[in-house]
PAKELUM-612278 format. One line per 2 residues: number of its first residue (from 1); their letters; for each residue x, y negated, z of C-alpha. Coordinates in Angstrom, 1 decimal. Example, Ala and Ser with C-alpha at 12.3 -4.5 7.8 and 13.67 -1.06 7.14 Angstrom:
1) as) 12.3/4.5/7.8 | 13.7/1.1/7.1
//
This chain:
1) xx) 77.0/30.6/-34.6 | 76.7/33.8/-32.5
3) xx) 77.0/34.2/-28.5 | 78.4/36.9/-27.2
5) xx) 77.2/36.4/-23.9 | 74.0/38.5/-22.1
7) xx) 70.7/37.7/-23.1 | 67.6/37.5/-21.1
9) xx) 64.2/38.6/-22.1 | 60.7/38.0/-20.4
11) xx) 57.6/39.7/-21.2 | 54.3/37.7/-20.7
13) xx) 50.8/39.1/-21.3 | 48.9/37.7/-24.0
15) xx) 45.3/37.2/-21.4 | 47.8/35.1/-18.7
17) xx) 49.1/33.0/-21.7 | 47.3/29.3/-21.4
19) xx) 48.1/26.8/-23.9 | 46.4/23.6/-22.6
21) xx) 45.5/20.9/-25.5 | 47.5/18.0/-25.8
23) xx) 46.7/14.8/-23.1 | 45.3/12.6/-25.9
25) xx) 42.7/15.3/-26.9 | 41.7/15.9/-23.5
27) xx) 41.0/11.9/-22.7 | 39.0/12.0/-26.1
29) xx) 37.0/14.7/-25.0 | 36.3/13.4/-21.3
31) xx) 35.6/10.1/-22.9 | 32.9/12.0/-25.2
33) xx) 31.4/13.5/-22.3 | 30.9/10.2/-20.3
35) xx) 29.5/8.6/-23.4 | 27.1/11.3/-23.8
37) xx) 26.2/11.1/-19.9 | 25.5/7.5/-20.0
39) xx) 23.4/7.6/-23.0 | 21.2/10.3/-21.5
41) xx) 20.7/8.2/-18.3 | 19.7/5.3/-20.5
43) xx) 17.1/7.5/-22.1 | 16.0/8.4/-18.8
45) xx) 15.6/5.0/-17.7 | 13.8/3.8/-20.6
47) xx) 11.4/6.6/-20.4 | 10.8/6.0/-17.0
49) xx) 10.4/1.8/-17.6 | 8.1/2.8/-20.2
51) xx) 5.9/4.8/-18.2 | 5.7/2.3/-15.5
53) xx) 4.7/-0.1/-18.2 | 1.8/2.2/-19.7
55) xx) 0.5/2.9/-16.2 | 0.0/-0.6/-15.2
57) xx) 0.7/-3.3/-18.2 | 0.4/-6.0/-15.7
59) xx) 3.6/-5.6/-14.3 | 4.9/-6.4/-17.9
61) xx) 2.8/-9.6/-17.9 | 4.4/-10.4/-14.7
63) xx) 7.6/-10.6/-15.9 | 6.4/-12.5/-19.0
65) xx) 4.9/-15.2/-16.6 | 8.0/-15.5/-14.6
67) xx) 9.9/-16.1/-18.3 | 7.5/-18.9/-19.3
69) xx) 7.8/-20.3/-16.0 | 11.5/-20.6/-16.1
71) xx) 11.2/-21.6/-19.4 | 9.0/-24.5/-18.6
73) xx) 11.2/-25.7/-15.7 | 14.2/-25.8/-18.1
75) xx) 12.8/-28.7/-19.9 | 14.0/-30.4/-16.8
77) xx) 17.7/-29.6/-17.8 | 16.9/-30.1/-21.8
79) xx) 15.0/-33.2/-22.2 | 17.0/-36.2/-21.0
81) xx) 14.1/-38.7/-19.4 | 13.2/-35.9/-17.2
83) xx) 16.9/-34.7/-16.3 | 17.6/-38.5/-15.5
85) xx) 14.2/-38.7/-13.4 | 15.5/-35.8/-11.0
87) xx) 19.4/-35.8/-11.5 | 21.5/-33.1/-11.0
89) xx) 18.9/-31.7/-8.6 | 16.9/-29.9/-11.4
91) xx) 18.3/-26.7/-10.3 | 16.4/-26.8/-7.2
93) xx) 13.3/-26.6/-9.4 | 14.7/-23.6/-11.2
95) xx) 15.9/-21.7/-8.2 | 12.4/-22.4/-6.7
97) xx) 10.7/-20.7/-9.8 | 13.1/-17.9/-9.0
99) xx) 12.3/-17.3/-5.4 | 9.1/-18.4/-5.3
101) xx) 7.1/-16.6/-8.0 | 5.4/-13.6/-6.9
103) xx) 3.2/-10.5/-8.5 | 0.2/-11.8/-6.8
105) xx) -1.6/-15.3/-6.7 | -1.5/-15.1/-3.0
107) xx) 1.8/-14.5/-2.4 | 2.8/-17.1/-4.9
109) xx) 0.7/-19.7/-3.2 | 2.0/-18.6/0.2
111) xx) 5.6/-18.9/-0.6 | 5.2/-21.8/-2.6
113) xx) 3.6/-23.7/0.1 | 6.1/-22.6/2.7
115) xx) 8.7/-23.7/0.8 | 7.3/-26.9/-0.2
117) xx) 6.0/-27.9/3.4 | 9.1/-26.3/5.2
119) xx) 11.4/-28.5/2.8 | 9.4/-31.7/3.2
121) xx) 9.2/-31.2/7.0 | 12.9/-30.3/7.4
123) xx) 13.8/-33.2/5.2 | 11.9/-36.0/7.1
125) xx) 13.3/-34.5/10.4 | 16.7/-34.4/9.0
127) xx) 16.5/-37.9/8.0 | 15.0/-39.4/11.1
129) xx) 17.5/-37.4/13.6 | 20.6/-39.0/11.1
131) xx) 18.8/-42.3/11.6 | 18.9/-42.0/15.4
133) xx) 22.4/-40.6/15.4 | 23.4/-43.5/13.3
135) xx) 22.3/-45.8/15.7 | 24.0/-44.3/18.4
137) xx) 27.7/-45.1/17.1 | 30.1/-43.0/15.5
139) xx) 31.3/-41.4/18.7 | 28.1/-39.9/19.5
141) xx) 26.6/-39.4/15.9 | 28.4/-35.9/15.5
143) xx) 27.2/-34.9/18.9 | 23.7/-35.7/18.2
145) xx) 23.6/-33.9/14.8 | 25.1/-31.0/16.3
147) xx) 22.7/-30.8/19.1 | 19.5/-31.1/16.7
149) xx) 20.7/-28.6/14.7 | 21.6/-26.1/17.7
151) xx) 18.2/-26.8/19.5 | 15.9/-26.8/16.2
153) xx) 17.3/-23.6/14.5 | 17.0/-21.9/17.7
155) xx) 13.4/-22.7/18.4 | 12.6/-22.1/14.9
157) xx) 14.3/-18.9/15.0 | 12.6/-17.7/18.1
159) xx) 9.2/-18.6/16.7 | 9.6/-16.0/13.7
161) xx) 9.3/-13.3/16.7 | 5.5/-14.7/16.9
163) xx) 3.3/-12.1/15.1 | 1.2/-15.1/13.7
165) xx) 4.2/-16.8/12.5 | 6.0/-14.2/11.2
167) xx) 2.9/-13.1/9.3 | 2.0/-15.9/7.3
169) xx) 5.4/-18.7/7.8 | 8.1/-16.5/8.0
171) xx) 9.6/-17.6/4.9 | 8.9/-21.3/5.7
173) xx) 10.7/-21.0/9.0 | 13.6/-19.5/7.4
175) xx) 13.7/-22.6/4.5 | 13.3/-25.0/7.4
177) xx) 16.4/-24.0/9.0 | 18.4/-24.2/5.8
179) xx) 16.6/-27.2/4.8 | 17.3/-29.1/8.5
181) xx) 20.8/-27.9/8.7 | 21.8/-29.1/4.9
183) xx) 20.1/-32.3/5.4 | 21.8/-32.9/9.1
185) xx) 25.3/-31.8/8.1 | 25.2/-33.4/4.8
187) xx) 23.9/-36.5/6.2 | 27.4/-36.9/8.2
189) xx) 29.5/-37.3/4.7 | 26.8/-38.4/2.1
191) xx) 25.7/-42.3/2.2 | 22.7/-41.7/-0.3
193) xx) 21.0/-39.2/2.4 | 17.5/-40.5/1.8
195) xx) 17.8/-39.9/-2.0 | 19.3/-36.8/-1.8
197) xx) 16.2/-35.5/0.3 | 13.6/-37.1/-1.6
199) xx) 15.3/-35.5/-5.0 | 15.4/-32.1/-3.3
201) xx) 11.8/-32.1/-2.3 | 10.5/-33.6/-5.6
203) xx) 12.4/-30.7/-7.5 | 10.8/-28.0/-5.4
205) xx) 7.5/-29.9/-5.4 | 7.9/-29.7/-9.1
207) xx) 9.0/-25.9/-9.1 | 6.0/-24.6/-6.9
209) xx) 3.5/-26.3/-9.0 | 4.8/-24.6/-12.0
211) xx) 4.6/-21.2/-10.3 | 1.3/-21.7/-8.9
213) xx) -0.3/-22.9/-12.2 | 1.5/-20.1/-14.2
215) xx) 0.3/-17.3/-11.8 | -3.4/-18.8/-11.6
217) xx) -3.8/-19.7/-15.5 | -2.4/-16.9/-17.4
219) xx) -3.7/-13.5/-16.3 | -4.0/-13.6/-13.0
221) xx) -3.6/-11.0/-10.2 | -5.5/-11.8/-7.1
223) xx) -4.6/-10.1/-4.1 | -7.9/-10.4/-2.7
225) xx) -9.2/-8.2/-5.8 | -6.4/-5.8/-4.9
227) xx) -7.6/-5.4/-1.3 | -11.3/-4.9/-2.1
229) xx) -10.5/-2.3/-4.9 | -8.1/-0.5/-2.6
231) xx) -10.8/-0.4/0.3 | -13.7/1.1/-1.6
233) xx) -10.9/3.8/-3.5 | -10.1/4.7/-0.2
235) xx) -13.6/5.5/0.9 | -14.2/7.5/-2.3
237) xx) -10.7/9.4/-1.6 | -12.2/10.2/2.0
239) xx) -15.5/11.9/0.3 | -13.6/13.6/-1.8
241) xx) -11.1/15.2/0.7 | -14.0/16.1/3.0
243) xx) -16.0/18.0/0.3 | -12.7/19.5/-0.8
245) xx) -11.4/20.8/2.6 | -15.1/22.2/3.5
247) xx) -15.5/23.9/0.2 | -12.0/25.5/0.0
249) xx) -12.5/27.1/3.7 | -15.7/28.7/2.6
251) xx) -14.3/30.4/-0.6 | -13.4/34.0/-0.9
253) xx) -10.1/35.0/-0.4 | -9.8/36.3/-3.9
255) xx) -11.3/32.9/-5.0 | -9.2/30.5/-3.2
257) xx) -6.5/28.4/-5.2 | -3.8/26.4/-4.1
259) xx) -5.4/22.9/-4.7 | -4.7/20.0/-2.3
261) xx) -7.5/17.6/-1.2 | -4.9/15.0/0.2
263) xx) -6.6/12.0/-0.7 | -6.8/11.4/3.0
265) xx) -2.9/11.2/3.1 | -3.2/8.0/0.9
267) xx) -6.0/6.2/3.2 | -3.6/7.1/6.2
269) xx) -0.5/5.3/4.5 | -2.4/2.3/3.4
271) xx) -1.9/0.1/6.2 | 0.8/-2.0/5.6
273) xx) -0.7/-2.6/2.0 | -3.9/-3.4/3.6
275) xx) -2.3/-6.4/5.9 | -0.1/-7.5/3.4
277) xx) -3.0/-8.1/1.0 | -5.2/-9.3/3.5
279) xx) -2.2/-11.9/4.5 | -2.0/-13.0/0.7
281) xx) -5.9/-13.2/0.1 | -6.0/-16.1/2.7
283) xx) -4.0/-18.2/0.8 | -6.2/-17.8/-2.5
285) xx) -8.8/-20.0/-3.6 | -12.1/-18.7/-4.2
287) xx) -12.2/-16.9/-7.3 | -14.6/-14.5/-9.2
289) xx) -17.4/-13.2/-6.4 | -14.9/-13.9/-3.8
291) xx) -16.1/-17.1/-2.4 | -14.2/-19.6/0.3
293) xx) -13.2/-18.0/3.3 | -14.2/-14.8/2.4
295) xx) -13.7/-12.3/5.4 | -10.6/-10.4/4.8
297) xx) -9.9/-9.7/8.3 | -13.1/-7.6/8.3
299) xx) -11.6/-5.6/5.3 | -8.5/-4.7/7.8
301) xx) -11.2/-3.3/10.6 | -13.2/-1.0/7.7
303) xx) -9.5/0.2/6.8 | -9.0/1.0/10.5
305) xx) -12.0/2.8/11.0 | -11.5/4.5/7.5
307) xx) -8.0/5.9/9.3 | -9.5/7.0/12.3
309) xx) -11.8/9.4/10.0 | -8.6/10.5/7.8
311) xx) -6.7/11.6/11.3 | -10.1/13.9/11.8
313) xx) -9.6/15.2/8.1 | -6.2/15.6/8.5
315) xx) -6.9/18.0/11.4 | -9.6/19.7/9.5
317) xx) -7.2/20.2/6.3 | -4.5/22.0/9.1
319) xx) -6.8/23.8/10.4 | -8.3/25.1/7.1
321) xx) -4.6/26.1/5.9 | -3.8/27.7/9.2
323) xx) -3.5/31.6/9.2 | -6.4/31.5/12.2
325) xx) -9.6/33.1/10.2 | -13.0/33.5/11.5
327) xx) -14.7/36.8/10.2 | -16.7/36.7/7.2
329) xx) -19.8/37.4/8.7 | -19.4/34.5/10.9
331) xx) -18.4/32.3/7.8 | -21.2/33.3/5.7
333) xx) -23.5/32.8/8.7 | -22.3/29.2/9.1
335) xx) -21.1/28.4/5.4 | -24.7/26.5/4.9
337) xx) -25.0/24.1/7.4 | -21.3/23.5/7.3
339) xx) -21.7/22.6/3.5 | -24.7/20.7/4.2
341) xx) -23.0/18.6/7.0 | -20.1/17.9/5.2
343) xx) -22.0/17.0/1.7 | -24.1/14.5/4.2
345) xx) -21.2/13.1/5.3 | -19.6/12.6/1.9
347) xx) -22.9/11.1/0.6 | -22.6/8.3/3.2
349) xx) -18.8/7.5/2.2 | -19.7/7.3/-1.6
351) xx) -22.8/5.3/-1.0 | -20.3/3.0/1.3
353) xx) -17.8/2.8/-1.5 | -20.6/2.0/-4.1
355) xx) -21.6/-0.8/-1.7 | -18.4/-2.3/-1.6
357) xx) -17.4/-1.9/-5.2 | -20.7/-3.5/-6.3
359) xx) -20.7/-6.0/-3.4 | -24.6/-5.1/-3.0
361) xx) -26.5/-4.2/0.4 | -27.8/-0.6/-0.6
363) xx) -31.0/0.5/0.3 | -30.0/4.0/0.2
365) xx) -27.3/4.1/3.3 | -29.4/4.1/6.2
367) xx) -31.2/7.4/4.5 | -28.2/9.0/4.0
369) xx) -26.8/8.6/7.7 | -30.4/9.8/9.0
371) xx) -30.0/12.5/6.6 | -26.5/13.1/8.0
373) xx) -27.6/13.1/11.6 | -30.5/15.6/10.7
375) xx) -27.8/17.8/9.4 | -25.8/17.5/12.9
377) xx) -28.7/18.4/14.8 | -29.4/21.6/12.3
379) xx) -25.7/22.3/12.8 | -25.8/22.3/16.3
381) xx) -29.1/24.3/16.6 | -27.6/27.1/14.2
383) xx) -24.1/27.0/16.6 | -25.7/27.3/19.8
385) xx) -28.2/30.0/18.6 | -24.9/31.9/17.2
387) xx) -23.2/31.4/20.6 | -26.2/32.8/22.5
389) xx) -26.5/36.2/20.4 | -24.7/39.2/19.9
391) xx) -23.3/39.4/16.5 | -23.1/42.8/14.6
393) xx) -20.3/43.5/11.7 | -21.2/46.0/9.0
395) xx) -18.2/48.0/7.8 | -18.4/50.0/4.8
397) xx) -15.6/52.4/3.6 | -14.4/51.4/0.0
399) xx) -15.2/54.0/-2.2 | -17.1/56.1/-0.2
401) xx) -21.1/56.2/0.0 | -22.3/56.4/3.8
403) xx) -25.7/57.1/5.3 | -25.2/55.7/8.4
405) xx) -23.7/52.3/9.4 | -21.0/51.8/12.1
407) xx) -21.0/48.9/13.8 | -19.1/46.5/16.1
409) xx) -19.7/43.7/18.3 | -17.6/40.5/17.5
411) xx) -15.1/39.6/20.1 | -15.7/36.4/21.7
413) xx) -12.3/35.2/20.5 | -13.5/35.5/16.9
415) xx) -15.9/32.5/17.7 | -13.0/30.1/18.4
417) xx) -12.2/29.2/14.8 | -15.8/28.2/14.0
419) xx) -16.1/26.6/17.4 | -12.8/24.3/16.2
421) xx) -14.8/24.1/12.9 | -17.6/22.9/14.2
423) xx) -16.4/20.2/16.7 | -13.9/18.9/13.7
425) xx) -17.2/18.2/11.3 | -19.2/16.6/14.4
427) xx) -16.4/14.0/15.0 | -16.1/13.5/11.5
429) xx) -19.7/12.2/11.3 | -19.1/10.0/14.3
431) xx) -16.6/8.6/12.7 | -18.1/7.9/9.5
433) xx) -20.9/6.2/11.7 | -18.2/3.6/13.0
435) xx) -17.3/3.2/9.0 | -21.0/2.3/8.5
437) xx) -21.2/-0.4/11.1 | -17.7/-2.1/9.8
439) xx) -18.9/-2.2/6.1 | -22.4/-3.4/7.2
441) xx) -20.6/-6.2/9.0 | -18.6/-6.9/6.0
443) xx) -21.5/-7.1/4.0 | -23.2/-9.6/6.2
445) xx) -20.1/-11.9/6.4 | -19.1/-11.8/3.1
447) xx) -23.3/-12.1/2.1 | -23.5/-9.5/-0.3
449) xx) -26.4/-9.4/-2.4 | -29.4/-7.3/-1.6
451) xx) -30.1/-4.5/-4.2 | -33.0/-4.8/-6.4
453) xx) -33.5/-1.7/-7.5 | -36.0/0.6/-5.1
455) xx) -34.9/3.8/-3.7 | -36.8/6.8/-4.4
457) xx) -36.4/9.7/-2.1 | -35.5/12.8/-3.6
459) xx) -37.1/15.6/-2.1 | -34.6/18.3/-3.1
461) xx) -32.0/16.1/-0.9 | -34.2/15.7/2.1
463) xx) -32.9/17.8/4.7 | -35.7/19.3/7.2
465) xx) -34.9/19.1/10.8 | -35.3/22.9/12.3
//
């Protein structure tokens, strides 16, 4: 069939013609991309998990311990005699294991004790209040129950703002409020309230016991030991940071590298961890070389004195990394005494770290402190002599031979960087002495053993006071 009407023709350039794939094909491509992206995320997650497990295998062991505890408490469901003994309240034992099992022994004992004691106390008070309300008649019973919940919940909530209560019993107070409210409210409708309270207390006691024994008997992680290790490692970090900062400052500009001596930052950020570990360590029984009533509070004082020293080292690091530079001749003139002073201070910190690590009273500490004081006196003498005399800078033209030397006096402003360095180093030595006092107090309170090996003085290390 032939059309006799007009015909229209449209010319479309080839580069503007886009042929989109069919809808099912586009959906298939997008689905493949999403699957590939998900697999890559899973692979990255597995790599991260593997790195955490290899860096600290105790975390893997902790997961196994939690699984063991849950398996043990599940026997109350699987074994009919045990289930008949506690009834349907066996679930409270499972919940207790889940919420009370912590990484360290101290944290587990603290949470278990808080949960068990708070449940027992709240259950006893709840049963007593219910009995009093029941004796007052049906009309006054709900009023007394509501008033008791309001008063006790308000008082317990307010106690959580008290620092000593919040530090050690915050979780217990929360469980007390929960249990008392549960017993008081449910007691209005439940006839066998005493049996309900008894079953709940018994199941929670079972759950906490399993948590404590599993945590202590299978590869225990002691919060006290963790705190002890943290303290002596922080002392080593302070010593390395001090040595690194001063060594970096007196390097030639051509020799300087972008090394960061930031161990002091770890010390500054460890306050919260130290306080948490100290609170948990108080709950732990005697273990290893840590006796009953070990002076964990003194560890916090040592940590505070270390942070005070770390603030000075942080200021020193900021000064060294600043653009204010002393003339090279002044730096060469003060290099030896500055290096000697920083080395003497770091030796004291390293000896304190060894004392804390081995838990022995070192016979070298006082010698190193005396050595540091001699270095301070030597440093002050050299700096005072430097500030009184007129220094000359000798300049040589590069690539040219000169028979005469051009000299110029050093401006007074050029001494300020060295004066700042001197002030910081002397302040650091004073704060190091405060650390010595706190560590010696800790050694006395913890009854560290006296080092039996006699100390031989090395004549090469002795600083002769000028």
